[in-house]
N, C-alpha and C positions, 0 to 999 in steps of 0.2 A: 812376689817380686818377679821381675821379668827383664828381658832384654830383647828387643825386636830388631830385625834388620830388613832392608829392602833389596834382597837379591844381590848384595854387595858383599864380597868375601871379607873384606876389611871389617865391615860392620858386624859380620858373623863372628869373627874372632873376638872382637871387642865384646860382643853380646855374650859369648861363652864365658869370657873372663869375668864379666859383670855377674853373670848367673851363678858362677862358682862362689864368688865372694858373698853374694846375697844369700845363697843356700847355706853357707857356713854359719851366717848369722842366725838362721832359723833352725839349726839343729836342736833337738831336745836337751834340756839341762842335764848334765851328768854329775853324779855325786863326786865331790872333791876327793882326789886320790884313788878313783876307781875308774877303769876304762871300759867296764862292762855295763850294758844297760840293765837296769833293774826292772823286771817285768810287772811286779806287783807293788801296789801302794795301798797302805792301810792307815786310816785315820786313828790317831792315839787319843786316849782319854787321860785326863789329869784328876788324881784323887784330891781329897781335901787337904792332905798334907803336902801337896805339890808333887807327888810321885807320878811319873808318866807310866801308863800301862797300856798293853796291847790286848784287845778283846780277841780271844781265840775263835769265838763263834763267827766272826766276820770272815775268818779264813776257811773254816770248815764249811761254810755256806757255799763256798766256791770249790770245794773238794781238796783243800790243802790242810796239812797238819805240820806243826813245828817238828824238827828233828830232835831226837833225844829227849823227848817230852818228859821222860821220868827224872831226868837230872836238872830240868829247868823249874825254877820256883813258880808253881802255879797256885793261885788262890781263887776262891769263889766268893762272889758278892752279888746278893739279890738274884740268885739263880743263874749268873753268867760267870764264866771262867776267864781269868786274865793272867797275863805274864808281865812281870815288871820289865820296863825297857832296859834298866841297867843290867838285867840278867841275860839279855840277847847278845850272842857272840857277834863281833863285827863282821865276821865272814858271812853271816846270815842276813843281817839287816843294817841299813844305814839309817840313823835317826836324825830327823830335823825337828828339834824341840821348838824352834822359833816358829815354824809353820805348823807344827803339831801333826806330823805324819812319819811313817817309816817306810823305806823302800826295801824290797826283798827280791831275791832272784829265785826263780821257780826251780832251778836245778839243786838249790840248797834245801828245798822243802820236801815233804813226804807226800806222795799222791794217795788220796782216799778214794775208794771205790773205782779201781782202775778200769774195770770192765763196763762201767756204767757211763753212758754218754749223757751229758747235760746241755741244755740250750736256754739261753737268756735273751731277752729283749732289752738292749742297753742303749742309752744315748752315746754316740760316738763323736768325739772331738777330733776332727781331721785338720792337721796343720793349724792349730789354734782356732778352728772354726767349729762352733757349736752346731750340731745337727738337731733340728727341732723334733724330728720323729726318731723313736728308737729303732734299732736294727738288730738283726739275729747274730748271736755269737754262740758257737758250739765248743764245748770242752770234751775232749775225748782222749783217754790214755795219757793224761797229764799235759796235753797240748791244747792250744786254742786254735780254732778254725773260723774262717769266714765263709759262709755259703755263697753261691754264685749270685743270688739275688741281692746280698749285701754289697758285693763288689760292684754290681751293676748300679745300685743306688748311689754309691760313693764316687762313681766314675773311675774306679781303678781298673786297669787293663788286666783281664784274666791271663793274657799271655806273659805277664810279668812274674806270675807265681805258678808253680807246677802243682796241680791238684792231686789229692790222694785217690784211692780207689773209689771212694763214695762221692767224689766230686767236691770235697771241701778243700779250702785253701789255707794252709798252716801260716799262722803269724811268725813262726820261727823261721820261715823261708825269706823274711824281709831282711835280706843281707844289706840292703842299702837304706832300710827304714828302721824305725824304732816304734815300740808300743809299750804301754804299761796300763794295767788294770787296776783302777781304784775300787777295791772290793767293799768299801765302806758306803759309797754313795748309792749304788755302784755306777761306774762310768769307764769307758774305754777311750784312751787317748792314742792317736795314731800320728806318726810323722812319716811322710812319704816324699821321696824325690819326684821330680816332674816326669821322669822317665817311666814311673809306675802307673801313670794315668793314661787313659785313652787320649790319643791326639784329637784335638778339636780342630776341624777343618771347615772353613767356609770358602766355598768355591762359587763365585758368581759366573755360572756357566752362560755361554752365549745362548740366547733364546733359539729354539729350533725355527728354521725358516717356515714361513706361513704359506699354506697351499690355498690358492685363490678358489672361490666358489665357482661351481660349474655354471655353464650358460654360454649361449651364443650371442653374438651381436655384430652390428655393422655400423661403421662410422664414416661420415664424409665431412671433413673439415674443408671449409672453403674461405677465400678472400678475393672479392671481386673489386677491382678498382677502375675508375674511369676519370681521366684527367685532361687538362688542357694547358699547354705551354705556348704562350702567345696565341698563335692562330692554329696550332697543330693539336689535334685531339689524339689520345692514346688510350688503350685499354690493356689491362693485365688480369690474369686470373691464376690463382694458386689453389690446387686441389690435392687433398691428402685423404685417400680412402684406406680403410682397414677393416678386415674381417677377423674376428677373434673367436676362439673356442677354448675356454679354460686357459691353460698356459701356453697355447699356441696362437699365433696371429700372423697374418700376412698384410703388408701395407705397401702402397705405391704412391709416389708423389709426381704431380705433373704441373707444368706451367705454360700459360699462354701469353704471348706478347703480340699486340697488333702491329707494332713497328716492324717485326720480322714475319708476321703472319705464320708463326709456327707454334705448334703444340708439342712441347718438349717434355720427355720423361726425365725426371730429376733422380730418380732411384727407386728400386723395388726389392723387397726382400720378404722372406718368411722366416719366422723364429719360433723355435720350440724351447721353452724354459723348463728346467727340472729343478724346482726350488730346494727340494730336500738334498740334492747333491750339489747345489750351487753351480749348475752347469747349463750353458746355453748353446744351441746349435742354430747357426744362421746360414741361410741359403739365399744369395742374391747379392746386392750392393751393400758394402760395409767397409770397415777400416782395419788395418793391421794394428797389432798391439805395440805400444812404445814403452812398456813396463821395464824393458832392459835396453841398454844403449842402442839407439837406432832412431828412425823417424817414422811417423804415421803416413801411410799411403792408402788412398782409396782404390778399391778394386771390386770386381764382381767374381763371386765364387762361393766357396763354403768356409765356415769358420766354426771351430769347436773349442770351447774353453771355459775356464772359471768366470763365474759372473756373481761377484759379491753384492751387486745391487739387488739381487733376489732376496737378500736378508738386510734391508736397510739398517736394522739395529746393530748389526755386527760391527765391531771395532777390530780391524785386522792388525793394527799397530800394536807393539808391546804395551803391557799395562803393569803397574807395579804390584808387588806382593809383600805381605808382611808376615814375619814369623817371630816367634818368641816363646816364652814359658812363664807361667805364674804358679806359685805354690799355694795360693789361696784364691777363692773366687774374686774377680776383679772386673772393673768396668773399663772397656777400651774405647777410645775415641780416636778417629783418624781425620785430620784436617789436611786438605789439599789446596794450596794457594789461598789459605785462609778461609776456605769453605769446608764445613763439616760434611763429610761424605758417608760415614758410617758410625754407628754405636753398637757395640756388641758386649753382652754379658758373658765373660769367659769363665769356664769352670777351671779347677786346678789342673795343671799339666801343660803340655806343649800345645800351641795353637798356630794355625796357618791361615791367612786370609789371602785369597788369590784374586787376581784381576780386579783390583781397585780402579775406579775411574780416574782418568788423568787426561789433561789437555795435551795437545801436541806441543812439543818443546820441553823446556825444563819445568818440572813440577816440584815445588817445595812442599814436602810432606812432613807433618808433625803427628806423632803418636803420643797419646797420653793414657796412662794406665794408673788406676786408683784401686788399691786392694783394701783389705780390712784394716790395715794400719793407718789409712787415711792420708798417707804421704804419696802424692802422685809422682810417677816417673815419666819424664817427658824426653823424647828423643826427636831429633830433626834429621831428615834425610833429603836427598835430591835424586830425582829420577828423570831420564830423558827419553822421549818417545817422539817418533817422526813417522809420517805416512809412508816413507820409503822403506822403513823397517817393518818386517812381518813378525808377529809373535811366534814364540817357539813352537814348531810343529806345524805351523800353517804354510800352505803353499798355493800358488796359483800358476796356471799355464794356459796357453792358447796355441792352436794350430790353424794355419790359414793356407788355403790353396785356391788359386784362381788366376784371373787376368787383370792386370792394372788398368784403371780407367785413365785413358789418354786425353780425354776432353770431349767436347760436343761439337759435331760438325753436321751442318744441315739439319739441326734439330734431333740428331741421334747421338746417343752415347757411344763413343768409340773405346774399344778395349785393345790391349796389346795382343799381338798374334800369338806369342808364346807364354805359356803359363809360368807360375812361380810357386814356390812353397816356402813357408816361413814358420818356425816354431820358437816359442819364447816361454820362459818360466822362471819363477822365483820361489825360494824356500827359506823359511826362518829357521836357521840352525839353532840359534839360541835367541833370547830376548835382546841380545846385543849384536848378533851377527846374522846378516842375510845375504844369501848368494843368488845370483841370477845368470841365466845363459840364454843365448839367442843364436839361431842358425837360419841362414838365408840361402836359397838356391833359385837362381833365375837364369835367363838366357845367356847373359854375358859374363856371369861370374858366380862365385860362392863367397859367403861371409860367415865367420864364426866370431861370437862376441861373448864376453863375460863381464860381470860387474859384481861388486861386493859393497856392503854397507856395514859400517862398524860403529856401534854406539860407544861413545867415550864418556858416558856419565854426565857429570855437570858441564863437561867441556863441549858437548854437542855430538856431532856425527861426522864421520869421515866416509866418503865414497870414493872408490877406485875402480876403474874399468878400462877395458880396451878391446879392440876388434882387429882381426886380420881379414883381408880380402884377396881373392885371386881372380884376375881378369883373364877370361877365356880368350879374348881376341888378341891381347898383347902379351899374354903369359906373364904379367907382372904381378908381384905381390905387394900389397899396400897395407898400411897399418894406421890406426889411430888409437889414442889413449887419452884418458881424462882423469882428473882428480878434483875433489872439492870438499869443503868443510862447511858444515851448517850448524848454526847454534840459534835456537829461538828461546826467548825468555820473556817474562812479563814486562821487563824494561828495555832490554837490549836484544837485538837480533843481528846475525851476521850470516852471509852467504858469499862464499868465494868459489869459483869454478874456472878451471883451466883445461883446455882441450888442444892437443897437438895432432895434426894429421899430415901425412906425407903425400906427395904428388900423385902417387899411384893408387890411393885408396878409392874404392867404389863401394857403393851399398845399394840395395833395392830401392828404387825410386829416384836414385841419383847415380847414374852409371857413368857420368862424365868426370874424368879425373880433374883436380884443381877446382872443383865446384865448391868444396868446403874451404874455409880459411885455414892457412897453415898453422896459425895460432889464434886462439880466441880466449880472452880473459874477461871475467865479469865479477865485479865486486859490488855487493849491496850491503849497506849498513842501516839499521833502523833503531830509533830511540823512542820510547814512550816517556817523554820528559816528565809529565804529570798527567793527571786525569784530564782527558780531553785535548792534550797536546801531544802531537807526534811529529817526528822528523825523520826523513830518510834520504840518504845520498848514495849515488852509485857511479860506477865507471865501467864502460865497455869498450874493449879494444879488439880489433880484428886485423890480422896481418895476412896479406895475400901474396902469392907469387907473381900472378899475371894481371893484377888489378890494384887500384889504389887502396891503401890501408884506411881503416875506419877507427876513429877515436872520439869518444864523447863522454861528457860528465852530465849527471842529472841530480836534481834535488827536489824534494817535495816537503812542504810544511803544511800540517793540517791542525786546525783549532775547532773545537766543538764545545757547545754548551748544551747540557742535557735537555733534549727536546726544544731548544730555543733556535738554534742555527749553527751553521758551520762556515768556516773560512778555509780555503784551500789555495795554496800557491805552489806552482811548479815551474822549474827551469830546466831547459835543455841546452847545454853548450857543446856544439859539434866543433871539434878542433881540426880533424882531417876527415875527408879530403878538401872540403871547402868549409872555412870557418863560418859559422852562423849561430845565432842564438834564438830561442823560442821561449816565450813567457806565457803562462796562464795563471790568471787570478780570478777567483770566483767567491761570491758571498751569497749564502742561502739563509733567508730568514723564515723560520716556521711560524705561521700565523694561526695554527690550530684548525681542527675540523677539515683536514685535507687541503688547506690553503697554504701557499708558500710564495715567496718572492725571491728571485735570484738575479744578481747583477754580476756580469762576467766581462773580462777583458782578456785578450790574447794577441799574440803577434810578437814580432821582434822589437817593436816599440809600443806594444799594447794598443795598436791602432784599431783593432777590432773590438767594438764595445757593444754592449746590449743589456736590456733589462727585460725580464719576463715575469709573468704573474700567472699561476695555475691553480686549479682546483680539481682535485681527483675525486671521481665518482665513488660512492660507497661500494662495498663488496656485494651488496644485494641488488645492484642496479642503480639506475638514475643517469645523471649527466656529469660530465667534466669538461673543462675547457683549459686553453692555454693561449696567451697573447704575448707577443714579443715585438719589441722595437729596438733598432740599433743601427750600427754602421759596420761594414766590412771593408776596411780601407776607405775608398772614396765613394762607395756604394751605400745608399740608404736602403735598409731592409726592414720590412714589417711583415709578420706572418701571424696566423692565428689557427687554432685547431679546436674543434668542437666534437666531443665524443658522447654518444647516446647509447646507453646500455639498456636495451629492452630485454623482455623475457625470452624472445625467440631469436634475436640477432643483435649485432652491434654496428651502429653506423657512425662513421668518422668523416668529418668534413675538414679539409685543409685549404688554406688560401695563403698566397704569398705575393708580396709586391717588392720588386727590385727597381729602384728609381721609378720609372713609368711603365715597366713590364709587369703584367699580372700573370699568375698561374694558379692553378687549383686542382683539387682532386676529391673525389667522393669514393669512400671505401665501405663496403658491406662484408661483414664476416660473421661466421657462425658455424653451426654444425647440424647435420642431419643424423639422428641417432635412431637405430632400429634394434630391438631385442624382442624377447618373447611376449612382452607386454604391449608392443605396438611401435609406431613411428612417432618421433618427437623432434622438435627443433630446439636448439640451444644457442646461446651466445657463448663467447669466451671458449673457442675450441682448444682444449688442453687435456692431455692425459686421459684418465678413465672417468667414467661417469656412474652415477647412481640415480635411479628413478625412485623418488619417494612417493609412495602411494598411501596417503592417510585417509582418503575417503571423505575428508572435511575440508571445505574451502577456507581460505584466508588464515591459515595456520603457519606461523613462523617455523622455519627449519634451520637448525644449527649444525654445522660440521666442525667438530673439534671445538665446540664452544664459540664458534664464530658464525654470525648470521649470514646465510647464503641465499635466502629468498623466502617467498610466501607461496603456499599451495594455491593453484588456480581454481576455477569454478568446479572442476572435476575432482579436486582434492589431491592433485598431483604436482610434483616439482622435480625437474631434471637438474641434478647438482653436478657440476663439472669440477675438474681439478683434483680427483681422488688420487692418493698416492698408491702406486702398485705395491703389492706384497708387504703391505703393513695394515694395521687396524685403522679404519676410518670410522669414527663415531659420528652417527647422525642422530639428532634429538629433535623432538617436537616440543614447542612451547605449550605445555599442558594448559596454561592459563588462557590460551586462545581457543581451546575446545568449548563447545556448548555445555551448558550445566547439565544436560541430560546425557552427556557422553562420558565413557569411561575408557581408560587406557591401561592395560596391565603393565607394559613395558614401554616407557617413554622414549627409549633410545635403543638402537641397534648398532652393531659393529660389522662392517663389510671388509672383506679382503679381496680387492680386484686384482686381475692380472694387467698386463700392459694392454692399452687400447681396448679395454673390456667395459661393457655396460651391465651393471647389476641392478636388480630391483629390490628396493627396501620397503617391504610391506609393514605397515603399522596396523595392528588389530584394534582399531577404534570402534567401540560398541556404543551405538546411539540408543538411549532409553526413550523409544517413541511409543509410550503407553498412553492409552485413552480410557476414560470412563463414560459410560452412557447409561440412560435409564430407558429400558424398552417398554413401550406402551402397546398393549394388544388391541385387537379390533374392537373390543368392548370398552376402550379408553381406560382401562385399568392396567396397572403394572403387571407384566408377566410374572406368573407364580415362580417362587424360588425353586431351583432344581430343574428349570426348563433347559433343554439341550439346544445349543446354538452351534451351527456350523457355517464357516465362510468358504466361499468358492476357492478352490485351489489349495485349501488347507485340510490335511487329513485328520487333525485332531479337533475333537469337539470341545466346546466350552459350556460352562454351567452358569445360569443366571442366579444371582444372589437375591437377597431381600429387596423389596421395592423395585424389582426388575433391573437391579444393578449389573452391568456388564463391564469386566475389566479385562483388557488385552493389550498386547504389544503389536502394533500395526506395521512395524518395520519401516521400509522406504516407500511403500505404496501409498498413494494418496486417495485411492478410491476402493471401497470394499463393498461387497454385496453378501448379506448373511441371511440364513433362514432358521426360524425357531419352530420346533415341533411343539404343538399345543395339546396333543392328545387327541383320540378318536380320529386319527389319520388326518388332523388338521395341521396346516403349515402356513406360517406367515412369513413375509420377506421384508427386509429393511435395507437401507443404504447408509454408508458412512462417507461423506464428502470431507476430505481433509486438506484440500488444496489451499485454504485460506488460513489454516492453523499455523500460527507463528512460533509457538513455543510448546514444548512437552515437558511433563505430562499435561494432557489437555482434558477438560471436562466438557463433553458435547451436550450435556443436558438430556432432555427427553427426546427420544427417537421413536417415530411411529413405525409399527411393524404391521403391514398391510396383508390381508389374507390373500392366498393364492387360489 
């Protein structure tokens, strides 16, 4: 029996109370009127006249004798000695004639052979559970002991019993437990509280971060566009180059526009990732952290900090734990939001399950335990988890230093003259409390900020934070503070946030006072009315000191049918500063196999209308298209797009007509990929790559069980979109391999780094064997045992009967061989395999000409 809890103190107290009651029900039966445990039990025998007798031999076999044996009536029958039950003193034995046994206390008996230690193999019943295999029990100096191996087999903690000098554990030390020895069967019965067992702990530890495979690579992603608007032509080009070496990479992005005739650098940086420590070092253009109260700012400089994306499988938010105790082996099931997440066979004793999976928000948890009694015990709990909360003991931090990006002037990125420094971090004090801090130091001021997140159980989460700033120019001190409450559940979600800022507050990236609203309030409510039906409403209000206030309400209704289609309606009602309304209504019908149709309307009076039809190309290449016709106010609009996904690049064609004005564009995108295997072209520039080298053409390749392409004539395929720092499984369709091919491992797992290209070799072995019958100069088959050598092959072959030659020719299509005929005679033959279509092949008779 048990009582579990989910890290809730109230549930813990309730569980302890339940455990105490359940344990009282499972205590061993005591003889009526006696508060001492009776350690021995002996089966009685009934004579023909109905008299109950106790066989003395059953006691002596276990080293015990009755006290005052001379005064007790002992009689002998068929070579065995007995004592009548009526003659037994009540202080020595309790008799249960209905069950046919007598219970005795060992301290009331006399020890036989004190100096002799005896050992038996007995079945042991632990808390009413029969043990199938017998275990060792030792009797020494009138006491019973369990050896260490017996405690280990029963799961009893050795720390609960002090051993003697020989390493044996006395049953008399079971101050909280009970035992009795049935000397007639024989059998040992033990009753142990849960505290005497080894704790059973199951901790689902976070997987160690994966270290990418070594290798260097170069990537150049490109997107070239040429278009025409009325009579004006224009061109653009986007280029993203990256060089990687293991966990380090450098990248730079550039853009060209013909309208400005400038080639502009968008950003450059070098990154060193340390997966095992979840640490990244960035040098170049990047962004400041916004994990604590503040804003994200683009800058150029250096950043060092925690990067949990290096371990994508990590869940940093708190996860529930389950604790409890069982007196007998039991089966535990845990259900979260009606989904079975774990099944565990529990041994007797206390158990703890850590880090159970749970979704963000409120999780309804049900635990079900069924022990030997067959009566399940079911408990329900609620646990709240949020991405803003960190699990107990987890922390994250970042340190930034550099110059803020001020914009682009004359095609060059401009940076502030004076540098800044910023440090931010968070720490999970408990699974319910997370603290964060932030410090900023820049030219015109200093800022210190703190925030805290408090888990409220089923009620959700409360966050409170504030910041103080000091303006070096005006010597003014400003402040801002905010609070909010969040609750996410399967049916209803709530988010309310309020922030108040005084006129003197400044922060990095926004050093002008009064830039932030004096008061900002935001409320969002969401309902999942039923499956496929959702509704959300919200309100946003901003109050300013020097500009007009803003107040608006919004609502969104969504309807969906599983795989059939969706309807979405949204409304925005702006009340201040200028009243206006905006509506959006869309209906999407899924037609299957990548096809869908959408009808949409928008505007204050739904004056913008349109219908579109599209077909998405499959993931392994092909074509896709989209056509649209509609009206935007009083303007008639028709546009179309055609997308061609080839093996080496993607071509996209766009055309649009507005009334009588025509425009269009042609876009070519792809990537140039270089690693130790060579240079390759690819479509869909994205993430990391893998070069599949199977050596066999026209073989389908799957990534994580999704078709990504077919090998080319050289047996290779470049696969894009690999996820960094996680396992990416690549598999060949073995049914596409030739019949003469064999493959030991049809799949491989790759772990790439960011912007890295790895090679995935598949060891496909082709069985290209041939048989030929060699004919000598005398037109007779060469004799068996004749030695044959091929040019370029060090090993010799032997001809079989009837001139039979059998060999594997590999990938070569032309062979020249020589046969030694004896008496220094040699003949030569040729094997032409260019027209052989399938292997193994029989070439028939082959003439061997003399040299």
